[in-house]
C-alpha positions in Angstrom: 107.2 88.5 153.9 105.6 85.1 152.1 105.7 87.0 148.9 109.2 87.5 149.0 110.1 84.2 150.1 108.0 83.0 146.9 110.2 86.0 144.5 113.3 84.7 145.9 112.6 81.1 145.0 111.3 82.3 141.5 114.4 83.6 140.9 116.6 80.7 142.3 114.7 78.4 140.0 114.9 80.7 137.2 118.9 80.7 137.3 118.9 76.9 138.0 116.4 76.1 135.0 119.1 78.8 132.9 122.1 76.9 134.2 121.0 72.9 133.5 120.9 71.2 130.4 122.9 69.2 127.7 125.8 71.5 128.1 125.9 72.6 132.0 126.8 76.4 132.3 128.8 77.3 135.2 128.0 81.0 136.6 132.1 81.2 137.5 133.0 80.5 133.7 130.0 83.0 132.7 131.4 86.0 134.6 135.1 85.6 133.3 136.0 88.4 131.0 137.5 85.5 128.4 134.3 83.8 128.9 133.9 81.2 126.0 132.0 82.8 123.4 130.1 79.6 122.5 128.8 79.9 126.2 127.5 83.3 125.9 125.7 82.4 122.6 124.0 79.4 124.5 122.9 81.7 127.4 121.8 84.8 125.8 120.4 82.5 122.6 118.9 79.2 124.2 119.1 79.3 128.1 117.6 82.9 128.6 114.7 82.7 126.4 114.0 79.6 127.4 113.3 80.6 131.1 111.9 83.9 130.1 109.3 81.9 127.9 108.8 79.0 130.7 108.1 82.2 133.5 105.6 83.9 130.9 103.6 80.8 130.2 103.4 79.4 133.6 102.0 82.8 134.8 99.7 83.3 131.8 98.4 79.8 131.6 97.6 79.7 135.4 95.6 83.1 135.5 93.8 82.4 132.2 92.6 79.1 134.0 91.4 81.2 136.7 89.6 83.0 134.6 88.2 80.3 132.8 86.8 78.9 136.2 85.4 82.5 137.0 83.6 82.6 133.9 82.1 79.1 133.6 81.7 79.2 137.7 83.5 76.1 138.0 86.4 74.7 139.5 87.2 72.2 137.3 87.7 73.8 134.4 90.6 75.1 132.5 91.5 75.8 128.6 92.7 72.5 128.2 89.7 70.6 129.5 86.8 72.5 127.6 88.1 72.8 124.2 89.7 76.0 124.0 93.5 74.3 123.6 92.2 71.8 121.0 90.1 74.4 118.9 93.8 76.7 119.0 95.5 73.4 117.7 92.8 73.0 115.3 93.2 76.4 114.1 96.8 76.0 113.7 96.1 73.5 111.6 93.7 75.0 109.1 96.6 78.0 108.8 99.2 75.0 108.0 96.9 73.9 105.0 95.5 77.1 103.5 98.2 79.6 104.3 101.4 78.0 105.7 103.7 81.1 105.1 101.5 83.7 107.4 103.2 85.3 109.7 103.4 83.9 113.6 101.4 86.5 114.8 98.8 86.1 112.4 98.6 82.0 112.9 98.2 83.1 116.8 95.2 85.5 115.6 93.6 82.5 113.9 94.2 80.1 116.6 92.3 82.7 118.9 89.1 83.0 117.0 88.9 78.9 117.0 89.6 78.9 120.4 87.4 82.2 121.3 84.7 80.2 119.1 84.8 76.9 120.8 84.7 78.2 124.5 81.4 80.0 123.7 80.0 76.9 122.2 81.3 75.0 125.5 79.4 77.8 127.7 75.8 77.7 125.6 76.3 73.7 126.4 76.4 74.5 130.0 73.4 76.4 129.9 71.7 73.7 128.5 72.6 71.1 131.0 69.5 70.3 133.1 71.7 69.5 136.1 75.1 71.7 136.2 76.3 69.5 138.7 80.1 70.6 139.6 81.5 66.9 138.7 79.6 66.9 135.7 81.0 70.1 133.7 84.1 69.1 133.7 83.5 65.9 131.8 80.9 67.6 129.4 84.4 69.9 128.7 86.5 66.9 128.3 84.1 64.9 125.6 84.0 68.7 124.0 87.7 68.4 123.6 87.8 65.1 122.7 85.3 65.6 119.6 87.5 68.9 118.5 90.7 66.7 119.2 89.3 64.1 116.7 88.1 66.0 114.1 91.7 67.8 114.2 93.4 64.5 113.8 91.1 63.2 111.3 92.1 66.5 109.2 95.7 66.1 109.7 95.5 62.4 109.1 93.5 63.3 105.5 96.5 65.6 104.6 99.5 63.6 106.1 100.4 66.2 108.9 100.0 64.0 112.1 103.5 64.8 113.1 103.2 68.5 112.8 100.2 68.7 115.1 102.6 66.8 117.8 104.0 70.1 118.2 101.0 71.9 118.8 99.7 69.2 121.5 102.8 68.4 123.2 104.3 71.3 125.4 108.1 71.5 124.8 110.2 74.0 125.3 113.5 72.8 123.7 113.2 74.8 120.5 112.5 78.2 122.1 115.4 80.3 121.0 115.7 84.1 120.9 113.2 85.3 118.6 110.6 82.5 119.0 109.3 83.2 121.9 108.4 87.0 122.1 104.9 85.9 121.2 104.5 85.5 124.9 104.9 89.0 125.9 101.3 89.3 124.4 100.1 86.7 127.0 101.9 88.8 130.0 100.1 92.1 128.7 96.9 90.0 128.9 97.8 88.7 132.4 98.2 92.2 133.7 94.5 93.5 131.8 93.0 90.6 133.8 94.8 91.8 137.0 93.3 95.2 136.5 89.8 93.6 135.8 90.1 91.3 138.8 87.5 92.7 140.8 85.0 92.5 137.9 86.0 88.7 137.0 85.2 88.3 141.0 81.8 89.9 140.4 81.0 87.7 137.3 81.7 84.3 138.9 79.1 85.2 141.5 76.3 84.7 138.3 74.4 87.2 136.5 72.0 88.2 138.9 74.6 89.3 141.2 76.8 91.1 138.7 73.7 93.0 137.4 72.8 94.1 140.8 76.3 95.6 141.3 76.6 97.5 137.7 78.7 95.0 136.2 77.6 94.4 132.4 77.7 90.5 132.7 77.6 90.0 129.2 80.4 92.2 128.1 82.9 90.9 130.9 82.2 87.6 129.9 83.2 88.2 126.4 86.3 89.9 127.7 87.3 87.1 130.0 87.1 84.4 127.3 88.8 86.8 124.9 91.6 87.0 127.3 91.9 83.2 127.9 91.6 82.6 124.1 94.5 85.0 122.9 96.8 83.5 126.0 95.8 80.1 125.2 96.8 80.6 121.4 100.1 82.2 122.0 101.2 79.6 124.1 100.1 77.0 121.6 102.1 78.3 118.9 104.8 79.0 120.9 105.3 76.0 123.1 102.3 73.8 122.6 99.8 72.5 125.3 100.8 72.7 128.7 98.1 70.5 130.5 96.4 70.8 133.9 98.4 74.0 134.9 95.2 76.4 134.6 93.2 74.2 136.8 95.4 72.7 139.8 97.3 76.0 140.6 94.2 78.3 141.0 92.5 75.3 143.1 95.5 75.1 145.4 95.8 79.1 145.7 92.1 79.5 146.3 92.2 76.8 149.7 94.7 79.1 151.0 94.3 82.7 149.9 90.1 82.4 149.2 88.3 83.1 146.1 88.9 87.1 145.5 90.9 87.2 142.5 92.5 90.6 143.4 93.8 88.8 146.5 94.9 85.4 144.7 96.1 86.4 140.9 99.5 87.5 142.1 99.8 84.2 143.8 98.2 82.1 140.9 100.7 83.6 138.5 103.7 83.1 140.9 102.6 79.4 141.6 102.0 78.9 138.1 105.5 80.4 137.0 107.0 78.2 140.4 105.5 75.1 138.8 106.7 75.3 135.2 110.4 75.9 136.3 110.0 72.8 138.6 108.8 70.7 135.9 111.4 71.6 133.5 114.4 71.2 135.7 112.7 67.9 136.5 112.2 67.1 132.9 115.6 67.8 131.8 117.8 65.8 135.0 115.8 62.4 134.8 117.1 61.5 131.6 119.8 63.9 131.3 121.3 64.7 128.6 118.0 64.1 126.8 114.9 65.7 128.0 111.2 65.0 128.7 108.7 67.5 127.1 107.6 69.6 130.1 103.8 68.8 128.8 104.4 65.1 129.8 105.7 65.9 133.0 102.7 68.5 133.8 100.4 65.8 132.2 101.6 63.0 134.8 101.6 65.5 138.1 98.3 67.3 136.7 96.2 64.3 136.3 97.2 63.1 139.8 96.3 66.4 141.4 93.2 66.7 139.4 91.8 62.9 140.6 92.8 64.3 144.0 90.8 67.6 143.7 87.5 65.6 142.3 88.1 63.0 145.2 88.1 66.0 148.0 85.2 67.5 146.2 83.3 64.0 146.2 83.9 63.6 150.0 82.3 66.8 150.6 79.1 66.2 148.8 78.9 63.0 149.7 
């Protein structure tokens, strides 16, 4: 019953997101046979692709954050806080400097390689920490991500591309049009793959010794998890930019209610991620209508508050 309610709410928010904007679309006008061609173009060229991009990006980022938490065995990490997103942005900058004419799919692959390498380095750093405190790990991740962002900013300043990297660091769906969002279907396929392998990711989240005793190849599934996270991150960054904190707060909220078994919670994580993206997008378009606030800004404010709340709650549990 709750799943049906969530799906109905998702449909309602998707319809609202499709109709709202600088030009409000009336359902009655769209259903009329003599409906204006301009309204039809706005609907099918801009609004519907944007809504689909919001749903695909929200669901895939949330699931990628859940996998990242399983791999790192820490509830307070996600691609945006461990350097994965920052490395993908660095990869995009390198492509813009070396091969600016590269196809969009090629840019995604390069960004994914950078993201995969950075995430692997972060996990190596975690293995060498003398004390893997629950609260220490996200701080190390933020410092590591800051170092990558500093290198990206230096290169962008050196080659006069500071304005260009803004598109990769602030999530903005205003430029999503038909033909410019289809790369996100790759992230949907990876999200489905994560669902099919949910039990194995749950096992590796218990540690190497437990995974080995249960017959799960720990190293292989760690690599598969990082590959999924990197590809999803790259596809989202290439298409709409960075969406902070979504992959952190959604899995934590769902785990408080459903539990830690990924098979049971992955559907709810995907649904809540899509719902939160749609809600933030609608808010961003209504606050200063007819202008809009980038969804990355809305999500950054909301996510930072919820992140601090989760840290405070964990500190209270430990103390």
